[in-house]
KEFI-13132 format. One record per residue (C-alpha): residue in one letter; x, y, z. Coordinates in steps of 0.2 Angstrom, whole numbers, padded with zeros to 4 digits, always signed. Layout:
aXYZ...
END
This chain:
m-0002-0229+0085p+0003-0226+0067e+0011-0208+0063l-0002-0197+0057n-0002-0195+0035i-0008-0177+0032d-0015-0182+0016f-0022-0197+0019a-0032-0189+0036f-0038-0175+0025f-0047-0184+0013t-0052-0196+0027l-0060-0182+0034l-0065-0175+0019c-0074-0189+0014r-0082-0194+0032t-0088-0181+0038s-0096-0173+0020a-0082-0158+0024y-0080-0152+0005r-0089-0135+0010e-0079-0132+0026a-0063-0136+0015v-0068-0123+0001d-0073-0110+0017l-0053-0113+0023q-0045-0109+0005v-0038-0127+0004n-0029-0128-0014d-0021-0140-0026k-0002-0132-0018l-0007-0136+0000f-0001-0155-0005a+0016-0161-0005s+0012-0173-0019p+0007-0177-0034l-0006-0189-0030g-0012-0177-0016r-0015-0164-0029q-0025-0176-0041q-0036-0183-0028w-0039-0163-0023k-0043-0161-0040f-0054-0176-0040a-0062-0171-0025q-0068-0152-0035e-0074-0162-0050y-0086-0174-0041y-0094-0160-0032s-0097-0147-0044k-0104-0164-0054h-0114-0173-0042g-0116-0159-0026e-0112-0167-0014t-0095-0174-0004l-0087-0188-0014s-0086-0205-0001v-0071-0217+0004e-0079-0227-0008a-0078-0216-0025m-0060-0209-0019r-0057-0228-0018s-0064-0231-0035k-0052-0219-0045f-0038-0219-0033p-0037-0241-0027e-0020-0237-0018f-0031-0226-0007k-0028-0227+0013a-0041-0223+0025q-0034-0213+0044k-0042-0210+0055t-0041-0193+0067k-0050-0186+0079r-0045-0169+0075p-0054-0156+0068m-0053-0151+0050t-0048-0134+0054d-0032-0142+0062i-0031-0154+0048v-0030-0139+0037e-0018-0132+0049l-0006-0146+0048l-0006-0143+0026r-0001-0124+0030g+0010-0129+0042r+0019-0142+0029m+0018-0129+0014l+0027-0115+0025h+0041-0128+0030n+0044-0133+0013a+0044-0118+0007m+0056-0109+0022v+0069-0129+0018e+0069-0124-0001a+0074-0104+0002t+0086-0110+0012r+0092-0121+0002k+0094-0108-0012a+0101-0093-0002k+0112-0106+0003v+0118-0109-0013l+0119-0090-0018l+0127-0085-0004s+0142-0100-0009t+0143-0093-0024g+0145-0073-0017m+0126-0066-0022p+0119-0059-0004f+0108-0048-0012d+0101-0065-0023a+0099-0073-0006f+0089-0062+0002q+0080-0061-0012a+0077-0079-0010y+0070-0077+0007s+0058-0062+0001d+0049-0071-0011m+0047-0085+0001v+0039-0072+0013r+0026-0066-0001q+0020-0081-0006g+0017-0085+0014q+0010-0068+0015k-0002-0074-0002e-0006-0090-0001l-0007-0098+0019m-0017-0081+0025p-0036-0087+0027s-0049-0073+0024k-0058-0071+0040d-0077-0070+0040i-0088-0062+0054d-0107-0063+0057w-0114-0047+0055v-0130-0051+0066t-0118-0057+0082s-0104-0044+0079f-0116-0028+0084e-0106-0022+0099a-0090-0024+0089r-0100-0010+0078k-0105+0000+0091n-0090+0001+0100a-0080+0007+0083y-0093+0020+0079e-0092+0027+0098e-0073+0027+0094l-0076+0038+0079k-0087+0048+0088n-0076+0055+0100n-0064+0057+0087q-0077+0069+0079g-0079+0061+0063l-0059+0060+0062i-0060+0040+0053g-0040+0040+0053v-0026+0050+0049p-0029+0068+0043m-0027+0073+0025p-0016+0090+0021f-0029+0102+0021e-0042+0103+0032s-0058+0105+0020l-0054+0088+0011t-0052+0080+0028e-0068+0087+0033l-0078+0080+0016t-0068+0062+0017g-0063+0061+0035g-0045+0058+0033i-0038+0042+0028a-0046+0026+0036p-0034+0013+0041g-0028+0001+0025e-0033+0013+0013v-0023+0017-0001w-0022+0034-0007y-0013+0040-0025l-0006+0059-0029l-0006+0058-0047a+0008+0075-0055r+0016+0077-0071k+0035+0079-0071k+0042+0091-0060i+0026+0098-0055g+0032+0097-0037k+0026+0080-0030t+0041+0078-0018f+0040+0094-0010f+0019+0090-0008l+0021+0074+0001t+0037+0079+0011f+0027+0093+0016y+0013+0082+0021a+0027+0070+0031v+0028+0088+0042y+0011+0093+0044l+0008+0074+0050w+0022+0073+0062s+0016+0091+0070l+0001+0083+0075g+0008+0067+0083y+0008+0054+0068d+0022+0043+0066v+0027+0042+0047l+0037+0030+0038f+0044+0042+0020f+0050+0031+0006t+0058+0038-0006k+0062+0032-0026e+0063+0050-0033m+0077+0056-0023t+0091+0051-0009t+0086+0051+0009k+0099+0068+0011q+0087+0077-0001i+0071+0073+0007m+0081+0075+0024r+0084+0095+0018r+0065+0097+0012i+0059+0092+0028d+0070+0103+0037a+0066+0118+0026f+0046+0114+0029d+0048+0112+0050a+0060+0125+0053k+0051+0139+0039v+0068+0143+0033s+0073+0143+0014f+0076+0126+0004e+0089+0138-0008g+0098+0143+0008l+0098+0124+0016k+0102+0117+0000r+0118+0128-0006g+0124+0133+0014i+0118+0151+0012l+0105+0154+0027s+0104+0170+0032t+0111+0172+0051k+0093+0175+0057e+0087+0159+0048e+0101+0146+0054e+0099+0153+0074k+0080+0150+0070w+0082+0131+0064e+0096+0127+0076a+0083+0135+0092i+0069+0122+0086w+0081+0107+0089k+0089+0115+0106n+0069+0115+0113r+0065+0096+0106s+0068+0081+0114a+0068+0068+0105d+0061+0054+0118d+0049+0066+0117l+0043+0067+0097p+0032+0054+0085f+0047+0047+0072l+0050+0052+0054i+0058+0040+0046v+0065+0042+0029s+0071+0025+0019g+0078+0026+0002d+0094+0026-0007t+0093+0009-0015d+0088+0002-0030t+0078-0013-0027v+0066-0007-0016t+0050-0018-0017p+0034-0018-0010l+0036-0033+0000q+0051-0024+0008i+0042-0010+0012d+0030-0020+0021l+0042-0027+0031k+0050-0011+0036v+0032-0006+0041d+0030-0022+0052k+0047-0015+0061y+0042+0004+0065r+0022+0003+0064p+0021+0021+0059h+0003+0029+0058i+0006+0029+0038v+0016+0025+0023l+0022+0038+0012i+0031+0032-0005d+0037+0044-0016g+0041+0040-0034g+0030+0022-0032y+0031+0018-0052l+0050+0017-0048l+0049+0003-0037k+0055-0016-0040d+0043-0030-0044d+0043-0043-0030e+0036-0055-0045g+0051-0048-0056s+0041-0046-0070s+0053-0040-0086s+0038-0029-0093r+0034-0014-0087n+0014-0017-0088e+0014-0028-0077r+0027-0022-0066l+0016-0006-0062s+0001-0016-0061n+0008-0032-0049i+0015-0014-0039a+0000-0008-0036k-0010-0025-0030a+0005-0029-0020i+0004-0010-0012k-0015-0013-0007m-0012-0031-0002g+0001-0022+0011a-0012-0010+0018n-0026-0021+0019s-0012-0034+0029d-0006-0022+0041g-0021-0010+0042i-0008+0005+0040p-0012+0017+0026r-0002+0020+0009v+0002+0037+0001v+0009+0035-0015s+0015+0047-0030y+0016+0043-0046q+0022+0052-0062f+0009+0053-0075h+0010+0059-0092r-0003+0071-0100g-0019+0063-0104g-0010+0046-0105k-0001+0049-0119g+0017+0043-0117k+0027+0034-0128g+0024+0015-0135e+0025+0005-0118e+0024+0020-0107a+0008+0025-0112t+0001+0010-0113s+0008+0009-0094d+0000+0025-0090n-0018+0019-0096i-0015-0001-0089f-0009+0009-0072g-0024+0020-0072a-0037+0008-0073d-0027-0003-0060i-0027+0012-0048a-0045+0016-0051m-0050+0000-0046d-0040-0001-0031a-0035+0014-0025d-0048+0023-0010g-0045+0040-0016i-0034+0049-0031i-0028+0066-0030g-0022+0075-0045q-0009+0089-0043y-0009+0103-0058q-0002+0118-0060s-0005+0131-0076l+0010+0145-0081d-0001+0161-0074m-0001+0150-0055k+0018+0148-0059y+0022+0165-0062l+0010+0173-0048q+0019+0180-0031p+0019+0165-0022q+0015+0154-0032r-0002+0145-0032m-0006+0125-0036r-0022+0117-0039f-0028+0101-0033r-0042+0090-0037l-0052+0076-0031l-0052+0064-0044d-0058+0046-0038t-0064+0040-0020r-0071+0025-0012e-0082+0029+0002s-0087+0049-0001s-0089+0063-0012s-0076+0065-0024d-0084+0084-0028w-0069+0094-0021e-0058+0105-0031r-0046+0121-0022e-0032+0131-0028v-0017+0133-0015i-0003+0145-0009w+0012+0139-0015d+0028+0146-0006l+0043+0138-0007v+0053+0153-0001n+0042+0155+0015m+0040+0135+0013e+0021+0138+0016i+0006+0126+0008r-0009+0130+0012e-0026+0132+0006l-0031+0150+0000t-0042+0161+0012a-0059+0169+0005e-0050+0187+0003e-0034+0177-0008e-0045+0170-0018e-0057+0186-0022q-0040+0195-0025y-0033+0179-0037t-0050+0179-0048s-0050+0198-0047a-0033+0201-0053g-0039+0192-0070i-0031+0174-0068p-0041+0162-0075d-0053+0152-0066e-0057+0135-0064k-0069+0136-0079d-0055+0143-0091i-0044+0127-0089n-0047+0111-0094v-0042+0102-0080d-0050+0087-0084e-0039+0086-0100e-0023+0090-0089m-0027+0078-0073a-0035+0063-0087f-0027+0046-0084
END
């Protein structure tokens, strides 16, 4: 029996079974063919179908390519396409190994790793066909999913940082990407570490990526929120004796084996969305928090800031869709997107990208009045959401002395407004949080 020529077998099956539509459904493209001839033949099959509304015949193929040899096979089209994909993956791995070997021999291990990373990213993008689900025959699966939600009392995923926001949205669902937008030095990192500790205390495994600060700085913030001790005291080594005892006592009563994990990753200039995906695959957390998403490197290697930020946003969304694990990403924004030069354009482009791809966007804002209250206040606003009402805005306690962030009680809200502090109608939040 002659050795199977995958390209010939594919086109023979295509022509003799009128399987063009099936091939398209299986996401066949010219990159699956190893030779220029195979790519030319696929292009001809596309043009023929577009012109005639039907799959070309073997005779039509030979009229264009006289050297075409039909090769019979008993395998179905799905198997042949899988062979095409497997060959493409094999060739990509061989080429990546060749590049990596050359780079390693010249003392460039990080570039060698990047060669493998690029291959993995391309494989995720091009070799994973989409899945089609029949609404008619999938009722039982949908009903079971509903019953699970019913048992969770409306919680569709990981809780939000505030109860009122969880009640409105149902939480952050699997595969969703949410953004936290704020101007420089507002407190995005403090808020994201507070959220990490909050989820961890509820039993969720958390993977935290830091680009804004070192892992040591993030750990210190986590310790302060967890033990409710002074962050400044921890940072400077001047906790009171009572606070030191409180901090130590917490860990004496804990067993690491019985706790969820809270892993902090960072301290490198080369973190990309793909590397985040690889860490997610390693640890399988319930949620991923990314502090400083705009500082990530672009897997595509773009030199343009605009294109880099756009690629990052799309890659983060693709990763969440692929593994089903939600991401929350903090992003520094300039007032009204009015930075300088390319920076301003980047804000506008990235703002458009996340408005299109994000499942939710939360704005964080603090006026001077809020800053000089004791304790301080912070305002959060739901700027956009895909699945629920975006009518949510809250003033919260922002107490970094006692490490407490929470929604105001009705009594505190009344005291706040009666003290002559401007309420929301006196502050142009739309301008402050514009993107």
